[in-house]
N, C-alpha and C positions, 0 to 999 in steps of 0.2 A: 611615510606610508599613505597610500590613497585611502580615503574614508569610504566605507561601504554605504551605499544609498539604499535604504530599506523602503519597500513598497508598503507603507502602513495603510494606504487607502484600499488595498486589495480586498479586504473583508467587506467594506461598504460597497465597493464597485462590483465584485464578483461573488461575494458570499463565502470566500475561503481565505485562509491566511497564507502568507508566503512561507515556504520551507527554506531552511538554511542547509545548504549542502555541506556536510561536515568532512567528507573523506579527504578532499584535497586542500582543506584549510588548516592552518596551524591552530593550536589551542588559543594562542593570543588573538588571532583573527576572529575566532568564534566568540571568545569572551567579549571582545569589543562590540560585536553585533548584539550579544545578549544584554549588555548594559544599556544599549539603545532601546531594546524591547522593554526593559525594566522602566526606563524613563517614560515610555509611552503607555505603560501598564497594559501591554499587549501580550497575548499568549504566543509563545515561541515553540517551534518544532525544528529540531536539528536532526537530519537524517544521515545515514551511512557513517556512524561513529564506531571506532574500535572501543573495546572495554576500557583500555588505558586512557583514551581521550575522555570518555564519558566520566570516569571516576575522577580524573583531574579537574574537570569542569565543575563537578559537584562540590569541590572544596571551596571555590569562589561563589558558587550559586547553590547553597544548601537547600533552597526551596524548590529547586528543579528535581526532576526524576529521570534516571537513566533506565531505559527499558532494554535490558541486555538481549533479549530474544530477537528484537527487531533492529537493534543497533541505533535506536532513536533516543533523543533526550527531549523532554518537554518541560516547559516552565510557564506557569500560569494556570488559570482555571480551564478545565474542559467545559465546553458548552453543555448545558443540561439536556439530556435525552428526553424527549417528550412522547416518543412513540412507544406503544405497548407491544408492538410487533417488531420482529426482526426486519430491518429494511434492506440490508445487504448481507448476503452470505458469501463467504470467501472460501474457496476450495483449493486444496493442494493435491497434486498428483502423488506426492510422497513427503516424508518428513524433511527432506533436503530443501524443500521449497518454503519452509516455515518462516525463515528470516524475512524473505520478501513479502510473504503474505501478512506477516505481523506488522510490517511497515505500513501496508495498506490499512490494516485494522486500526492501528494507533491514529493514523491521519483521519480516519472516519470518526472514531470515538471522540477525538479532539473537537470535531465539529458537531457533536451531539447526535451522531448517527448510530443507531443500535445495530450491532453486527453479530454474526456467529461464524466461527472458524471450524471448518470440517477438514480434517487431515487424512491423508492416505485414501483418496477415492479415485486413484488413477486408473487408466483404461487397461493396464496390464492385468488387473483383476476387475473386469467390468461389473461383476456382481456387486462390488462394493459401492459403486456409483448408483446402480439401479436400486439398491436397497435404501438409498437416502433420497431418492427423487421426490417423494411426497414432502419430505422435510424441506428440500431445496425450493420447491414450487411456491412456498408461502412468501418468499422474499420478493422485493420489488426489483432488485438488481443482483446479478451474480458476477463475482470476480473469480475467474478460474486460472490458477497458477500452475504452470507445467514446464518442466525441462525436457530433456531427451528430444523426442520428435514433436512434442507439444500438441498432442492429439486431443487432450481433455476438453478444451473449449469447443472444438468442432463437434465432438460427440454430443456434448451437452446442448449445443445450439440446435441440434437436430431432434432434441427430446422435449425442450420446454420453450415457452414463448417469451419469457422475460428477457430484457436486455442483458447480454453477456459480454463482459470485458475480458479478453484474453490477455494474460500477463505472462510472457515468456520468461523463463528462469535459466540462468547460466549454470545448469547442472546437467551432467551427462558425460559419456565416454567420447573420446576422439572429437569428431567434427561438431558434435552437439554440446561440447563442454563450455563454449562461450555463449550459448543461448541463441546463436544465429539460426541454427536449424529449427528450433522451436518458433522463433519469430517468423521465419519465412514460411513455415508450415501453417501458422495461424493466418498470415496474410494471404496465403493461397487457399484458404479454407473454402470448401464447397457449401458450407452452411451459410445461408444468406443473412446478412445483418450483423455478423460477428464483429465487434469492435476490438482493436488490438492496440496496446501501448508498447513502449520500448522495453528492452531487456532489463529485468530486475527493477522496473520503475513502479514500485508499490505505491508511492505517493501519487504518481500520475494516474494510476488506476483508480485510486480513491477519489481524486478530484473529478475524474470522468464520471464516476458514480454519483457524486454530489450534483454535478450539472444535470444529470438525468433526473435525479430526484427533485430538483428545483423546477423542472418544466411542468 
């Protein structure tokens, strides 16, 4: 079996750690990688894990923690948060978006970024979003998760000046079910300056937010 080559220099080079993609790896492959993280005393983040995989990995790595809501496993210390204020607010159009939003939140918290998750502020009930605007405006960066037609980031980008990262989610009926409609809607947004990551890429949205905060 080919050995995995881990980018342990990424934290010093970019300020972020490398994520381990868990969905298409076997438990044995993930365990091999985690042992290397232990040897380097490096914090590990495994994304896109099923509950079954997560629980089996905890048997060999009891110091790790499986975050069922996000499908992520972490091992090692989270960086201490030094900010007194919320730096990144993560919004979801509905509760179906929470898994992806939680992946972004775990990745940010692991890097010491203070976050707040606001659920069910989608544009189908626009008053829900408008009622939270003052709360949202205090953050430095906003991640907006949405499935269906993916309108939430566009609406938000027309209301507040902060950098907004659109995170399309593979939730919805028919053609919107795979997230492509939400992705294309965000990419075609008429709101200037809206940033967009790939479908269900909570980790990528978190890393984009960190890069913005580092500037």
